[in-house]
RODO-2510 file (C-alpha; in nm, 4 decimals, decimal comma):
residues 191
     n   res          X          Y          Z
     1     m    -8,1592    -1,0037    -9,5022
     2     n    -8,4579    -0,9060    -9,7225
     3     y    -8,4782    -1,0674   -10,0869
     4     p    -8,6023    -0,8941   -10,3807
     5     n    -8,9456    -1,1472   -10,3485
     6     g    -9,0048    -1,0034   -10,0268
     7     k    -8,8996    -1,2906    -9,8236
     8     r    -8,6639    -1,2822    -9,5348
     9     a    -8,3609    -1,4998    -9,4852
    10     v    -8,3882    -1,7194    -9,1874
    11     k    -8,1126    -1,6730    -8,9479
    12     s    -7,9620    -1,9823    -8,7556
    13     s    -8,0463    -2,0186    -8,3870
    14     p    -7,9673    -2,2452    -8,1203
    15     m    -8,3109    -2,4063    -8,1688
    16     n    -8,2243    -2,5110    -8,5266
    17     h    -7,9140    -2,7346    -8,3903
    18     s    -8,0870    -2,8992    -8,1312
    19     f    -7,9930    -3,2651    -8,0704
    20     s    -8,2874    -3,3495    -7,8498
    21     n    -8,4739    -3,5506    -8,1160
    22     r    -8,2385    -3,7474    -8,3196
    23     g    -8,4836    -3,9972    -8,4328
    24     m    -8,5594    -4,1279    -8,0918
    25     t    -8,8988    -4,0965    -7,9422
    26     l    -8,9456    -3,9563    -7,5800
    27     e    -9,0140    -4,2881    -7,4507
    28     e    -8,6987    -4,4189    -7,5754
    29     d    -8,4843    -4,1286    -7,4536
    30     i    -8,6330    -4,1592    -7,0867
    31     n    -8,5882    -4,5378    -7,1006
    32     s    -8,2177    -4,4617    -7,1896
    33     t    -8,1812    -4,2064    -6,9101
    34     n    -8,3375    -4,4245    -6,6766
    35     q    -8,1040    -4,7307    -6,7328
    36     y    -7,8218    -4,4942    -6,7050
    37     y    -7,9683    -4,3825    -6,3816
    38     l    -7,9782    -4,7385    -6,2591
    39     d    -7,6334    -4,8327    -6,3885
    40     m    -7,4726    -4,5412    -6,2061
    41     d    -7,6675    -4,6267    -5,9009
    42     l    -7,8717    -4,2917    -5,8984
    43     a    -8,2171    -4,3656    -5,8878
    44     v    -8,4526    -4,6714    -5,9515
    45     i    -8,7019    -4,5647    -6,2022
    46     h    -8,8797    -4,7872    -6,4444
    47     k    -9,1713    -4,7679    -6,7064
    48     k    -9,4361    -4,9476    -6,5462
    49     p    -9,6029    -5,2360    -6,7847
    50     t    -9,9580    -5,2000    -6,9354
    51     p   -10,1633    -5,4713    -6,7810
    52     v   -10,3078    -5,6382    -7,0830
    53     q   -10,5435    -5,9728    -7,1007
    54     i   -10,4568    -6,1788    -7,3976
    55     v   -10,7711    -6,3143    -7,5515
    56     k   -10,6388    -6,4714    -7,8807
    57     v   -10,2956    -6,6125    -8,0223
    58     n   -10,2447    -6,7417    -8,3821
    59     y   -10,0046    -7,0234    -8,3879
    60     p    -9,8926    -7,0215    -8,7529
    61     k    -9,5735    -7,2186    -8,6231
    62     r    -9,4298    -7,2780    -8,2759
    63     s    -9,1613    -7,0114    -8,2825
    64     a    -9,3866    -6,7456    -8,4358
    65     a    -9,6857    -6,7034    -8,2044
    66     v    -9,8970    -6,3939    -8,2887
    67     i   -10,1375    -6,2293    -8,0330
    68     t   -10,4416    -6,1191    -8,2680
    69     e   -10,6620    -6,0032    -7,9754
    70     a   -10,6211    -5,8580    -7,6408
    71     y   -10,7804    -5,6054    -7,4159
    72     f   -10,6399    -5,3719    -7,1295
    73     k   -10,7434    -5,5199    -6,8095
    74     q   -10,7410    -5,1907    -6,6327
    75     a   -10,6784    -4,8238    -6,6878
    76     s   -10,2935    -4,7869    -6,6146
    77     t   -10,2077    -4,5062    -6,4087
    78     t    -9,8755    -4,2702    -6,5220
    79     d    -9,5974    -4,4259    -6,7219
    80     y    -9,2795    -4,4169    -6,4674
    81     n    -9,2390    -4,4714    -6,1288
    82     g    -8,9389    -4,5357    -5,8851
    83     i    -8,7231    -4,3931    -5,5814
    84     y    -8,4867    -4,1295    -5,5929
    85     r    -8,3114    -4,0000    -5,2600
    86     n    -8,5526    -4,1787    -5,0366
    87     r    -8,8459    -3,9985    -5,2167
    88     y    -9,1060    -4,1658    -5,4487
    89     v    -9,1224    -4,0490    -5,8010
    90     d    -9,4122    -4,0761    -6,0474
    91     f    -9,4591    -3,9334    -6,3788
    92     e    -9,6380    -3,9393    -6,7048
    93     a    -9,4568    -3,8668    -7,0509
    94     k    -9,6128    -3,7190    -7,3753
    95     e    -9,4937    -3,6180    -7,6782
    96     t    -9,6644    -3,3482    -7,8940
    97     k    -9,6550    -3,2515    -8,2727
    98     n    -9,8635    -2,9355    -8,1794
    99     k    -9,6811    -2,5939    -8,1935
   100     t    -9,8743    -2,3838    -7,9856
   101     s   -10,0347    -2,6079    -7,7082
   102     f   -10,0366    -2,9224    -7,5240
   103     p   -10,3707    -3,1064    -7,5841
   104     l   -10,5076    -3,2148    -7,2268
   105     a   -10,7001    -3,4914    -7,4199
   106     n   -10,3649    -3,6606    -7,4452
   107     i   -10,4277    -3,7091    -7,0290
   108     h   -10,7179    -3,9352    -6,8664
   109     d   -10,9250    -3,8839    -6,5616
   110     h   -10,7490    -4,2029    -6,3943
   111     q   -10,4315    -4,0467    -6,4503
   112     i   -10,5059    -3,7250    -6,2694
   113     n   -10,6528    -3,8840    -6,0078
   114     h   -10,3308    -4,0743    -5,9557
   115     m   -10,1156    -3,7916    -5,9831
   116     e   -10,3276    -3,6144    -5,7092
   117     s   -10,2778    -3,9041    -5,4942
   118     v    -9,9279    -3,9029    -5,5454
   119     v    -9,9036    -3,5171    -5,4441
   120     k   -10,1096    -3,5821    -5,1416
   121     h    -9,9013    -3,8453    -4,9997
   122     g    -9,5909    -3,6546    -5,0494
   123     g    -9,4570    -3,7964    -5,3893
   124     i    -9,2791    -3,6057    -5,6494
   125     c    -9,5121    -3,6143    -5,9483
   126     f    -9,4921    -3,4537    -6,2837
   127     m    -9,5499    -3,4906    -6,6464
   128     i    -9,2481    -3,4493    -6,9151
   129     i    -9,3957    -3,2942    -7,2099
   130     r    -9,1812    -3,3016    -7,5564
   131     f    -9,2628    -3,0505    -7,8218
   132     s    -9,1323    -3,2288    -8,1192
   133     f    -9,1746    -2,9191    -8,3713
   134     y    -8,9173    -2,7204    -8,1396
   135     s    -8,7114    -3,0127    -8,0011
   136     e    -8,7483    -2,9252    -7,6371
   137     t    -8,8727    -3,1095    -7,3541
   138     y    -9,0325    -2,9873    -7,0471
   139     l    -9,0869    -3,0917    -6,6837
   140     l    -9,4150    -2,9774    -6,5714
   141     e    -9,4767    -3,0379    -6,2048
   142     a    -9,8256    -3,2017    -6,1254
   143     k    -9,9232    -2,8957    -5,8998
   144     e    -9,8962    -2,6997    -6,1982
   145     l   -10,0786    -2,9071    -6,4213
   146     l   -10,3808    -2,9718    -6,2294
   147     p   -10,5327    -2,6149    -6,2762
   148     y   -10,5664    -2,6299    -6,6313
   149     w   -10,6962    -3,0052    -6,5725
   150     y   -10,9629    -2,8317    -6,3625
   151     e   -11,0233    -2,5410    -6,5741
   152     k   -11,0776    -2,8179    -6,8720
   153     e   -11,3119    -3,0018    -6,6495
   154     a   -11,5350    -2,6947    -6,5925
   155     d   -11,5666    -2,6257    -6,9668
   156     g   -11,2801    -2,4189    -6,9795
   157     r   -10,9646    -2,4224    -7,2133
   158     k   -10,8976    -2,7682    -7,3392
   159     s   -10,4937    -2,7304    -7,3704
   160     i   -10,1967    -2,5976    -7,1931
   161     p   -10,0427    -2,3054    -7,3874
   162     y    -9,7019    -2,3558    -7,5172
   163     i    -9,5779    -2,0281    -7,3361
   164     d    -9,7115    -2,1216    -7,0095
   165     i    -9,5310    -2,4425    -7,0023
   166     k    -9,1901    -2,2366    -7,0849
   167     l    -9,2751    -2,0195    -6,7992
   168     k    -9,4208    -2,2613    -6,5528
   169     g    -9,2167    -2,5823    -6,6427
   170     h    -8,8510    -2,6577    -6,6542
   171     e    -8,6903    -2,7235    -6,9675
   172     i    -8,4926    -3,0533    -6,9801
   173     p    -8,1449    -3,0083    -7,1819
   174     f    -8,0451    -3,2974    -7,4039
   175     k    -7,7347    -3,4526    -7,2849
   176     y    -7,5242    -3,7262    -7,4557
   177     q    -7,5663    -3,9919    -7,1623
   178     t    -7,8648    -3,8684    -6,9893
   179     r    -8,0996    -3,7491    -7,2826
   180     v    -8,3969    -3,6518    -7,0464
   181     d    -8,2189    -3,5440    -6,7494
   182     y    -8,5147    -3,4763    -6,5275
   183     l    -8,3042    -3,5873    -6,2014
   184     t    -8,1216    -3,2529    -6,2572
   185     i    -8,4677    -3,0718    -6,2247
   186     i    -8,5778    -3,2802    -5,9088
   187     d    -8,2651    -3,1992    -5,7474
   188     q    -8,3357    -2,8081    -5,8131
   189     l    -8,7070    -2,8488    -5,7066
   190     y    -8,7146    -3,1188    -5,4253
   191     f    -8,3553    -3,1163    -5,2716
***
């Protein structure tokens, strides 16, 4: 419908009614999903702890210690790893507010090196990317991600277009208990 001021009415679409981002972050959604997988004895996949060296701690009182200075011991690899159906699973999870692309600046060299090694050794490796503006979450296999990284390294494009992720990635529908049910996608791709 067109209004006299020239503006158009916005039609409701399924995208406008998505429940995939009800105030939860991607990490919380994945952690909840992984707990469900563990509880149901489907997979054992955990978030890797970030190795940190604590340097200073302030003890105003014994029960209220506060870390005031810490450093990363080493560069971490990816966010999650574990095992599913006798296969090693390793992935990174990123959320972006960008509407048109996923910035490759969100990924680091050491993470790409790690992903290359996992793929080389036969592991299942991917990224989970959430476009928070659209409330859409995608699984993008490492083999699809790596060419974009190599292009960036050769002074090419510094991001992956949203449309490419829609085409080459696999949308993960929101579910109540498994908010980011990536095992369903892994089953389709690898088993």
